[in-house]
Backbone as CSV, one residue per row, in Angstrom:
resi,resn,N_x,N_y,N_z,CA_x,CA_y,CA_z,C_x,C_y,C_z
1,UNK,-21.849,-8.033,-12.757,-21.204,-8.946,-11.824,-21.444,-10.383,-12.288
2,UNK,-20.347,-11.126,-12.503,-20.451,-12.532,-12.874,-20.101,-13.383,-11.662
3,UNK,-20.965,-14.327,-11.339,-20.775,-15.188,-10.173,-20.715,-16.634,-10.645
4,UNK,-19.610,-17.290,-10.327,-19.389,-18.677,-10.748,-19.194,-19.543,-9.503
5,UNK,-19.919,-20.646,-9.433,-19.689,-21.657,-8.400,-19.108,-22.875,-9.103
6,UNK,-17.927,-23.309,-8.668,-17.254,-24.385,-9.404,-16.245,-25.105,-8.527
7,UNK,-15.968,-26.353,-8.902,-14.793,-27.050,-8.376,-13.602,-26.512,-9.160
8,UNK,-12.677,-25.884,-8.464,-11.594,-25.208,-9.185,-10.297,-25.237,-8.389
9,UNK,-9.216,-25.015,-9.113,-7.907,-24.773,-8.516,-7.401,-23.460,-9.102
10,UNK,-6.389,-22.872,-8.457,-5.898,-21.578,-8.935,-4.399,-21.462,-8.689
11,UNK,-3.752,-20.706,-9.561,-2.319,-20.447,-9.416,-2.048,-18.971,-9.711
12,UNK,-1.371,-18.324,-8.773,-0.984,-16.920,-8.935,0.518,-16.883,-9.170
13,UNK,0.945,-16.222,-10.244,2.363,-16.092,-10.552,2.688,-14.625,-10.809
14,UNK,3.939,-14.270,-10.580,4.385,-12.896,-10.779,5.251,-12.473,-9.618
15,UNK,4.854,-11.380,-8.956,5.621,-10.899,-7.810,5.585,-11.873,-6.647
16,UNK,4.561,-12.705,-6.590,4.472,-13.764,-5.588,3.922,-15.015,-6.242
17,UNK,4.178,-16.141,-5.602,3.688,-17.428,-6.091,2.711,-17.984,-5.056
18,UNK,1.512,-18.346,-5.487,0.510,-18.907,-4.574,-0.356,-19.890,-5.329
19,UNK,-0.744,-20.955,-4.639,-1.536,-22.015,-5.261,-2.725,-22.371,-4.376
20,UNK,-3.876,-22.558,-5.000,-5.054,-23.082,-4.316,-5.364,-24.456,-4.897
21,UNK,-5.398,-25.491,-4.071,-5.720,-26.822,-4.587,-7.194,-26.924,-4.966
22,UNK,-7.552,-28.010,-5.624,-8.918,-28.216,-6.096,-9.901,-28.239,-4.931
23,UNK,-10.953,-27.418,-5.036,-12.021,-27.375,-4.047,-13.191,-26.599,-4.639
24,UNK,-14.346,-26.708,-4.020,-15.515,-25.965,-4.485,-15.456,-24.530,-3.949
25,UNK,-15.547,-23.560,-4.855,-15.388,-22.160,-4.468,-16.333,-21.271,-5.274
26,UNK,-16.385,-20.011,-4.870,-17.159,-18.988,-5.575,-16.195,-17.978,-6.184
27,UNK,-16.394,-17.688,-7.465,-15.605,-16.677,-8.160,-16.487,-15.468,-8.455
28,UNK,-15.981,-14.286,-8.181,-16.653,-13.052,-8.551,-15.805,-12.330,-9.595
29,UNK,-16.416,-11.998,-10.722,-15.747,-11.189,-11.748,-16.555,-9.906,-11.882
30,UNK,-15.939,-8.804,-11.507,-16.645,-7.524,-11.479,-16.558,-6.832,-12.832
31,UNK,-17.308,-5.754,-12.965,-17.382,-5.038,-14.237,-16.032,-4.471,-14.657
32,UNK,-15.139,-4.193,-13.686,-13.805,-3.681,-14.020,-12.813,-4.809,-14.291
33,UNK,-13.314,-6.048,-14.376,-12.539,-7.262,-14.667,-11.735,-7.771,-13.470
34,UNK,-11.865,-7.170,-12.304,-11.189,-7.730,-11.142,-11.807,-9.091,-10.816
35,UNK,-10.966,-10.012,-10.370,-11.369,-11.394,-10.103,-11.064,-11.723,-8.650
36,UNK,-12.064,-12.238,-7.931,-11.912,-12.599,-6.530,-12.392,-14.027,-6.321
37,UNK,-11.661,-14.792,-5.489,-11.986,-16.192,-5.215,-12.319,-16.336,-3.735
38,UNK,-13.494,-16.902,-3.445,-13.957,-17.053,-2.065,-14.213,-18.526,-1.749
39,UNK,-14.091,-18.849,-0.450,-14.452,-20.181,0.022,-15.689,-20.080,0.892
40,UNK,-16.259,-21.225,1.239,-17.488,-21.267,2.037,-17.243,-20.793,3.465
41,UNK,-16.121,-21.200,4.048,-15.839,-20.913,5.446,-14.703,-19.903,5.570
42,UNK,-14.490,-19.459,6.799,-13.372,-18.561,7.067,-13.750,-17.104,6.879
43,UNK,-12.731,-16.278,6.721,-12.913,-14.831,6.630,-13.675,-14.446,5.368
44,UNK,-14.285,-13.254,5.415,-14.928,-12.728,4.213,-13.899,-12.150,3.239
45,UNK,-12.629,-12.144,3.634,-11.557,-11.764,2.722,-11.397,-12.851,1.663
46,UNK,-11.194,-12.493,0.382,-11.017,-13.520,-0.641,-9.738,-14.326,-0.413
47,UNK,-9.757,-15.580,-0.873,-8.572,-16.427,-0.771,-7.448,-15.905,-1.657
48,UNK,-7.828,-15.403,-2.813,-6.875,-14.793,-3.741,-7.663,-13.896,-4.679
49,UNK,-6.964,-12.986,-5.331,-7.663,-12.055,-6.209,-6.676,-11.398,-7.166
50,UNK,-7.230,-10.848,-8.239,-6.486,-9.995,-9.158,-7.246,-8.685,-9.234
51,UNK,-6.598,-7.616,-8.799,-7.258,-6.323,-8.769,-7.173,-5.634,-10.123
52,UNK,-8.155,-4.788,-10.413,-8.100,-3.958,-11.610,-6.970,-2.925,-11.452
53,UNK,-6.351,-2.482,-12.552,-6.692,-2.812,-13.941,-6.086,-4.153,-14.365
54,UNK,-6.889,-4.947,-15.016,-6.434,-6.233,-15.515,-7.332,-6.640,-16.667
55,UNK,-6.931,-7.710,-17.362,-7.743,-8.240,-18.453,-8.111,-9.682,-18.139
56,UNK,-9.316,-10.077,-18.549,-9.828,-11.421,-18.296,-9.921,-12.183,-19.617
57,UNK,-9.383,-13.395,-19.622,-9.541,-14.292,-20.763,-10.317,-15.520,-20.313
58,UNK,-11.386,-15.818,-21.022,-12.242,-16.968,-20.728,-11.921,-18.040,-21.771
59,UNK,-11.258,-19.116,-21.329,-10.717,-20.111,-22.253,-11.453,-21.442,-22.084
60,UNK,-11.933,-21.977,-23.185,-12.528,-23.311,-23.192,-11.598,-24.242,-23.963
61,UNK,-10.902,-25.167,-23.293,-9.968,-26.070,-23.974,-10.686,-26.957,-24.997
62,UNK,-9.961,-27.392,-25.998,-10.551,-28.231,-27.047,-11.023,-29.574,-26.486
63,UNK,-10.357,-30.069,-25.428,-10.737,-31.351,-24.830,-11.538,-31.157,-23.548
64,UNK,-12.222,-30.031,-23.428,-12.927,-29.688,-22.193,-13.987,-30.710,-21.833
65,UNK,-14.094,-31.012,-20.525,-15.212,-31.799,-20.012,-15.487,-31.339,-18.587
66,UNK,-16.639,-31.755,-18.054,-17.029,-31.296,-16.720,-16.867,-32.378,-15.661
67,UNK,-16.044,-33.371,-15.954,-15.785,-34.451,-15.005,-14.630,-34.046,-14.112
68,UNK,-14.903,-33.871,-12.831,-13.875,-33.415,-11.910,-12.753,-34.429,-11.740
69,UNK,-13.005,-35.688,-12.097,-12.006,-36.737,-11.929,-10.978,-36.763,-13.056
70,UNK,-11.260,-36.105,-14.163,-10.334,-36.117,-15.287,-9.425,-34.891,-15.247
71,UNK,-8.312,-34.986,-15.980,-7.349,-33.877,-15.996,-7.844,-32.702,-16.815
72,UNK,-8.689,-32.967,-17.799,-9.155,-31.901,-18.691,-10.156,-31.008,-17.965
73,UNK,-9.925,-29.687,-17.918,-10.865,-28.784,-17.250,-12.056,-28.455,-18.136
74,UNK,-13.114,-27.981,-17.520,-14.276,-27.507,-18.268,-14.009,-26.104,-18.830
75,UNK,-13.255,-25.312,-18.073,-12.960,-23.944,-18.498,-11.753,-23.434,-17.723
76,UNK,-11.040,-22.480,-18.300,-9.930,-21.798,-17.623,-10.190,-20.292,-17.705
77,UNK,-10.067,-19.614,-16.576,-10.187,-18.154,-16.547,-8.839,-17.582,-16.140
78,UNK,-8.306,-16.728,-16.989,-6.971,-16.159,-16.757,-7.094,-14.639,-16.619
79,UNK,-6.655,-14.130,-15.478,-6.646,-12.685,-15.231,-5.202,-12.197,-15.254
80,UNK,-4.918,-11.239,-16.127,-3.554,-10.725,-16.296,-3.513,-9.256,-15.898
81,UNK,-2.618,-8.920,-14.982,-2.483,-7.528,-14.551,-1.995,-6.667,-15.711
82,UNK,-2.520,-5.458,-15.781,-2.160,-4.547,-16.870,-0.792,-3.922,-16.649
83,UNK,-0.433,-3.657,-15.395,0.773,-2.892,-15.096,1.918,-3.734,-14.547
84,UNK,1.762,-5.055,-14.586,2.838,-5.946,-14.136,2.677,-7.279,-14.861
85,UNK,3.560,-8.230,-14.536,3.462,-9.547,-15.165,2.706,-10.549,-14.290
86,UNK,1.926,-10.055,-13.331,1.153,-10.934,-12.457,0.014,-11.597,-13.233
87,UNK,-0.190,-12.891,-12.963,-1.254,-13.654,-13.615,-1.941,-14.525,-12.568
88,UNK,-3.262,-14.485,-12.554,-4.050,-15.402,-11.738,-4.834,-16.295,-12.692
89,UNK,-4.525,-17.589,-12.687,-5.188,-18.542,-13.577,-6.014,-19.513,-12.750
90,UNK,-7.304,-19.555,-13.064,-8.235,-20.427,-12.341,-8.693,-21.532,-13.287
91,UNK,-8.470,-22.766,-12.875,-8.876,-23.927,-13.660,-10.178,-24.474,-13.088
92,UNK,-11.233,-24.442,-13.901,-12.551,-24.880,-13.463,-12.780,-26.312,-13.940
93,UNK,-12.809,-27.248,-13.010,-13.001,-28.655,-13.368,-14.473,-28.993,-13.579
94,UNK,-15.327,-28.389,-12.747,-16.774,-28.614,-12.911,-17.511,-27.357,-12.469
95,UNK,-18.355,-26.816,-13.347,-19.087,-25.582,-13.066,-20.519,-25.933,-12.662
96,UNK,-20.922,-25.487,-11.469,-22.276,-25.721,-10.982,-23.210,-24.571,-11.370
97,UNK,-22.665,-23.370,-11.425,-23.464,-22.194,-11.763,-22.555,-21.118,-12.345
98,UNK,-23.042,-20.462,-13.387,-22.300,-19.364,-14.018,-23.330,-18.331,-14.458
99,UNK,-23.508,-17.301,-13.638,-24.562,-16.316,-13.871,-23.971,-14.901,-13.879
100,UNK,-24.568,-14.039,-14.691,-24.165,-12.637,-14.760,-25.345,-11.754,-14.394
101,UNK,-25.073,-10.743,-13.553,-26.117,-9.842,-13.089,-25.680,-8.390,-13.307
102,UNK,-26.616,-7.559,-13.698,-26.369,-6.129,-13.803,-26.814,-5.483,-12.494
103,UNK,-25.867,-5.059,-11.683,-26.197,-4.493,-10.381,-26.536,-3.006,-10.452
104,UNK,-26.286,-2.388,-11.599,-26.578,-0.969,-11.721,-25.581,-0.114,-10.958
105,UNK,-25.872,1.159,-10.875,-24.967,2.086,-10.198,-25.206,2.044,-8.698
106,UNK,-24.115,1.886,-7.953,-24.206,1.808,-6.498,-24.068,3.209,-5.910
107,UNK,-24.978,3.606,-5.001,-24.871,4.948,-4.411,-23.732,5.094,-3.427
108,UNK,-23.094,3.970,-3.060,-21.968,4.029,-2.136,-22.416,3.951,-0.688
109,UNK,-21.441,3.746,0.177,-21.693,3.622,1.610,-22.073,4.980,2.196
110,UNK,-23.161,5.011,2.939,-23.594,6.220,3.617,-23.103,6.178,5.062
111,UNK,-22.136,7.017,5.366,-21.592,7.047,6.719,-22.488,7.886,7.618
112,UNK,-22.444,7.603,8.935,-23.191,8.456,9.836,-22.547,9.837,9.870
113,UNK,-23.286,10.819,10.328,-22.852,12.209,10.218,-21.495,12.484,10.815
114,UNK,-21.248,12.006,12.044,-19.989,12.312,12.717,-18.812,11.691,11.977
115,UNK,-18.957,10.424,11.563,-17.858,9.761,10.869,-17.545,10.439,9.545
116,UNK,-18.577,10.846,8.816,-18.365,11.545,7.555,-17.676,12.885,7.790
117,UNK,-18.070,13.592,8.854,-17.425,14.866,9.173,-15.971,14.668,9.568
118,UNK,-15.686,13.619,10.334,-14.298,13.333,10.706,-13.437,13.112,9.465
119,UNK,-13.994,12.369,8.502,-13.250,12.126,7.272,-12.992,13.421,6.520
120,UNK,-14.029,14.260,6.418,-13.878,15.519,5.689,-12.888,16.449,6.390
121,UNK,-12.997,16.567,7.713,-12.097,17.451,8.442,-10.647,16.979,8.345
122,UNK,-10.438,15.665,8.455,-9.061,15.162,8.380,-8.494,15.360,6.981
123,UNK,-9.324,15.195,5.960,-8.863,15.439,4.590,-8.445,16.900,4.414
124,UNK,-9.205,17.804,5.035,-8.885,19.231,4.937,-7.681,19.607,5.801
125,UNK,-7.418,18.814,6.832,-6.320,19.091,7.771,-5.343,17.915,7.765
126,UNK,-4.950,17.512,6.571,-4.201,16.255,6.422,-2.856,16.277,7.137
127,UNK,-2.309,17.468,7.418,-1.023,17.505,8.127,-1.150,17.059,9.581
128,UNK,-2.358,16.743,10.015,-2.518,16.134,11.335,-1.844,14.758,11.393
129,UNK,-1.626,14.133,10.250,-0.925,12.841,10.257,0.591,13.048,10.198
130,UNK,1.029,14.283,10.006,2.456,14.565,9.929,2.732,15.766,9.047
131,UNK,3.672,16.576,9.444,4.008,17.767,8.672,4.481,17.375,7.271
132,UNK,3.988,18.099,6.273,4.379,17.839,4.891,3.507,16.835,4.174
133,UNK,2.501,16.254,4.894,1.607,15.279,4.259,0.692,15.981,3.259
134,UNK,0.312,15.238,2.216,-0.578,15.768,1.193,-1.699,14.769,0.922
135,UNK,-2.887,15.302,0.678,-4.047,14.461,0.385,-3.981,13.950,-1.051
136,UNK,-4.224,12.645,-1.232,-4.402,12.077,-2.571,-5.880,12.156,-2.936
137,UNK,-6.741,11.566,-2.104,-8.182,11.700,-2.276,-8.919,11.020,-1.132
138,UNK,-10.164,11.430,-0.929,-11.060,10.715,-0.039,-11.681,9.547,-0.802
139,UNK,-12.126,8.530,-0.047,-12.798,7.370,-0.645,-11.969,6.802,-1.802
140,UNK,-10.711,6.486,-1.506,-9.802,5.939,-2.524,-10.278,4.540,-2.912
141,UNK,-10.593,4.310,-4.196,-11.228,3.039,-4.579,-10.261,1.852,-4.586
142,UNK,-10.752,0.711,-4.113,-10.056,-0.570,-4.245,-11.104,-1.620,-4.596
143,UNK,-10.698,-2.792,-5.079,-11.675,-3.841,-5.415,-12.475,-4.353,-4.224
144,UNK,-12.005,-4.080,-3.001,-12.725,-4.576,-1.818,-13.369,-3.439,-1.037
145,UNK,-13.483,-2.285,-1.658,-14.130,-1.156,-0.999,-13.197,0.042,-0.913
146,UNK,-13.772,1.227,-0.668,-12.952,2.438,-0.652,-12.213,2.638,0.668
147,UNK,-10.952,3.061,0.565,-10.191,3.501,1.736,-10.672,4.909,2.087
148,UNK,-10.923,5.177,3.362,-11.476,6.474,3.761,-10.650,7.638,3.219
149,UNK,-9.337,7.593,3.442,-8.443,8.642,2.942,-7.142,8.003,2.479
150,UNK,-6.669,8.424,1.310,-5.318,8.069,0.856,-4.514,9.364,0.825
151,UNK,-3.340,9.322,1.419,-2.471,10.492,1.485,-1.038,10.075,1.165
152,UNK,-0.172,11.064,1.051,1.266,10.839,0.883,1.972,11.634,1.965
153,UNK,2.879,10.994,2.702,3.577,11.717,3.768,4.762,12.505,3.219
154,UNK,5.480,13.175,4.099,6.571,14.052,3.679,7.682,13.302,2.965
155,UNK,7.806,11.996,3.231,8.837,11.184,2.574,8.362,10.590,1.256
156,UNK,7.110,10.860,0.893,6.571,10.343,-0.367,5.936,8.972,-0.255
157,UNK,5.782,8.461,0.962,5.159,7.152,1.174,3.639,7.299,1.220
158,UNK,2.934,6.414,0.521,1.482,6.447,0.562,0.986,5.992,1.935
159,UNK,-0.088,6.634,2.388,-0.662,6.346,3.699,-2.157,6.090,3.532
160,UNK,-2.610,4.891,3.920,-4.033,4.551,3.918,-4.581,4.809,5.313
161,UNK,-5.672,5.586,5.387,-6.231,5.973,6.682,-7.654,5.444,6.799
162,UNK,-7.900,4.662,7.836,-9.237,4.161,8.138,-9.783,4.955,9.325
163,UNK,-11.000,5.506,9.168,-11.572,6.396,10.174,-12.828,5.765,10.783
164,UNK,-12.896,5.778,12.110,-14.067,5.295,12.832,-14.410,6.282,13.949
165,UNK,-15.669,6.274,14.370,-16.013,7.025,15.581,-15.389,6.330,16.787
166,UNK,-15.636,5.030,16.879,-15.101,4.242,17.986,-14.299,3.091,17.371
167,UNK,-13.008,3.128,17.520,-12.132,2.170,16.861,-12.072,0.830,17.576
168,UNK,-12.516,-0.212,16.878,-12.446,-1.562,17.422,-11.595,-2.459,16.550
169,UNK,-11.541,-3.731,16.916,-10.712,-4.693,16.188,-11.162,-4.836,14.736
170,UNK,-12.484,-4.760,14.494,-12.983,-4.877,13.121,-12.394,-3.799,12.220
171,UNK,-12.244,-2.597,12.753,-11.659,-1.509,11.964,-10.199,-1.766,11.637
172,UNK,-9.464,-2.353,12.577,-8.063,-2.697,12.319,-7.972,-3.773,11.247
173,UNK,-8.870,-4.761,11.327,-8.890,-5.817,10.308,-9.191,-5.230,8.927
174,UNK,-10.107,-4.265,8.879,-10.451,-3.614,7.617,-9.241,-2.894,7.035
175,UNK,-8.529,-2.145,7.876,-7.322,-1.445,7.428,-6.258,-2.442,6.971
176,UNK,-6.165,-3.576,7.651,-5.199,-4.608,7.266,-5.467,-5.119,5.860
177,UNK,-6.750,-5.373,5.554,-7.096,-5.870,4.222,-6.743,-4.841,3.144
178,UNK,-7.048,-3.585,3.411,-6.716,-2.538,2.441,-5.214,-2.475,2.200
179,UNK,-4.438,-2.467,3.266,-2.986,-2.328,3.119,-2.368,-3.540,2.427
180,UNK,-2.874,-4.738,2.738,-2.373,-5.939,2.070,-2.610,-5.846,0.566
181,UNK,-3.792,-5.392,0.179,-4.120,-5.258,-1.240,-3.306,-4.151,-1.898
182,UNK,-3.254,-2.987,-1.279,-2.560,-1.843,-1.869,-1.059,-2.090,-1.998
183,UNK,-0.490,-2.839,-1.078,0.951,-3.112,-1.131,1.322,-4.106,-2.220
184,UNK,0.322,-4.670,-2.884,0.592,-5.525,-4.042,0.679,-4.722,-5.334
185,UNK,0.383,-3.442,-5.259,0.445,-2.568,-6.436,1.798,-1.863,-6.458
186,UNK,2.689,-2.207,-7.409,4.032,-1.622,-7.409,4.033,-0.120,-7.665
187,UNK,2.941,0.422,-8.177,2.907,1.856,-8.467,2.736,2.708,-7.212
188,UNK,2.199,2.123,-6.136,2.011,2.908,-4.918,2.694,2.310,-3.690
189,UNK,3.098,1.041,-3.755,3.770,0.415,-2.617,5.126,1.087,-2.367
190,UNK,5.555,1.164,-1.104,4.874,0.659,0.090,3.778,1.603,0.573
191,UNK,2.764,1.008,1.178,1.656,1.767,1.756,1.604,1.447,3.245
192,UNK,1.667,2.467,4.079,1.526,2.250,5.528,0.128,2.666,5.966
193,UNK,-0.272,2.238,7.154,-1.626,2.480,7.605,-1.710,3.328,8.858
194,UNK,-2.768,4.122,8.932,-3.100,4.873,10.144,-4.545,4.555,10.508
195,UNK,-4.758,4.169,11.754,-6.091,3.882,12.271,-6.513,5.082,13.101
196,UNK,-7.532,5.807,12.628,-7.929,7.061,13.247,-9.346,6.961,13.785
197,UNK,-9.563,7.447,15.016,-10.884,7.379,15.630,-10.963,8.354,16.795
198,UNK,-12.190,8.622,17.234,-12.364,9.456,18.424,-11.927,8.706,19.679
199,UNK,-12.220,7.420,19.711,-11.735,6.555,20.786,-11.276,5.243,20.169
200,UNK,-10.262,4.645,20.748,-9.743,3.365,20.249,-9.665,2.385,21.416
201,UNK,-10.310,1.238,21.252,-10.309,0.222,22.299,-8.885,-0.289,22.526
202,UNK,-8.543,-0.610,23.774,-7.176,-1.079,24.064,-6.752,-2.277,23.218
203,UNK,-7.684,-3.233,23.018,-7.334,-4.407,22.220,-7.075,-4.024,20.764
204,UNK,-7.876,-3.080,20.242,-7.685,-2.628,18.861,-6.363,-1.897,18.712
205,UNK,-6.018,-1.091,19.712,-4.742,-0.366,19.673,-3.568,-1.343,19.668
206,UNK,-3.661,-2.369,20.521,-2.587,-3.369,20.586,-2.427,-4.074,19.249
207,UNK,-3.543,-4.466,18.630,-3.500,-5.150,17.342,-2.955,-4.233,16.253
208,UNK,-3.385,-2.977,16.255,-2.922,-2.032,15.240,-1.411,-1.833,15.318
209,UNK,-0.906,-1.635,16.517,0.533,-1.439,16.693,1.295,-2.690,16.285
210,UNK,0.750,-3.865,16.640,1.395,-5.129,16.272,1.501,-5.281,14.758
211,UNK,0.542,-4.708,14.023,0.549,-4.812,12.557,1.255,-3.636,11.882
212,UNK,1.907,-2.820,12.695,2.713,-1.743,12.134,1.939,-0.482,11.805
213,UNK,0.708,-0.350,12.310,-0.100,0.833,12.043,0.099,1.877,13.136
214,UNK,-0.083,3.125,12.786,-0.138,4.193,13.773,-1.595,4.407,14.177
215,UNK,-1.799,4.878,15.408,-3.130,5.183,15.898,-3.237,6.685,16.116
216,UNK,-4.286,7.275,15.575,-4.484,8.720,15.671,-5.830,8.992,16.336
217,UNK,-5.791,9.693,17.462,-7.023,10.080,18.139,-7.520,11.388,17.531
218,UNK,-8.789,11.396,17.114,-9.381,12.562,16.479,-10.298,13.277,17.468
219,UNK,-10.042,14.543,17.704,-10.872,15.370,18.572,-11.837,16.141,17.678
220,UNK,-13.100,15.735,17.710,-14.091,16.305,16.802,-14.211,17.820,16.968
221,UNK,-14.308,18.293,18.215,-14.440,19.727,18.446,-13.202,20.481,18.001
222,UNK,-12.058,19.908,18.266,-10.796,20.526,17.852,-10.740,20.658,16.336
223,UNK,-11.142,19.603,15.636,-11.068,19.628,14.171,-12.079,20.600,13.574
224,UNK,-13.152,20.852,14.302,-14.128,21.843,13.846,-13.636,23.261,14.099
225,UNK,-12.545,23.388,14.862,-11.962,24.704,15.086,-12.318,25.332,16.402
226,UNK,-12.944,24.548,17.312,-13.344,25.125,18.596,-12.228,25.111,19.628
227,UNK,-11.170,24.296,19.359,-10.037,24.224,20.277,-8.760,24.520,19.520
228,UNK,-7.620,24.182,20.118,-6.331,24.434,19.463,-6.034,23.342,18.466
229,UNK,-4.832,23.390,17.878,-4.474,22.449,16.818,-3.730,21.222,17.346
230,UNK,-3.833,20.922,18.614,-3.098,19.776,19.148,-3.740,18.483,18.684
231,UNK,-2.935,17.424,18.661,-3.432,16.089,18.354,-2.595,15.095,19.101
232,UNK,-3.099,13.895,19.176,-2.353,12.838,19.844,-2.091,11.727,18.847
233,UNK,-0.835,11.467,18.582,-0.442,10.413,17.644,0.494,9.482,18.389
234,UNK,0.158,8.202,18.457,0.980,7.283,19.250,0.944,5.900,18.612
């Protein structure tokens, strides 16, 4: 993991155009070359990012200097998507810190027993999200964390499923971040979302529906086979 603190600006080109003006920010470059840009305040969601697979070029201009007042940057980092023409170019005017750390192998998130069982049961009974649905995989990897379940519905549309014991607004926000990221990948877009839980708070349900997600109530005993195959999808 490479962590850079710098006065920088950024420009994203390709399927979308986005610009970040000069400001002090934190850059994370992960072992898979994904690049994420964060600010001090606001959401923990990155301001912009380039997801793997991509390639990173670390460029030092011939006229490089570390004076933020001059036009010449100290360094330029360019991330190029492997499967599209998307490019995220970060211009570093002044670097305060540039450190690399070996984080080793991560054991992954340990879910509590019930939540892990809900994920496993739904993966095994994936047609609970709709007849003809097929499982892609559990713990589908993304640069911002794994999606609980990725599936494909009967129409061939990818479906990202976030599973909670008790569904709150935070879970809807988490699903939103996953879907925003996944829908930038032309190989799997469009991706729709399902928010699944044993109980869903009214405010979370309202937010989920407003963002175009379906809400699925999971009956733990039913999924274990103690009841019938009914479900509630709304």
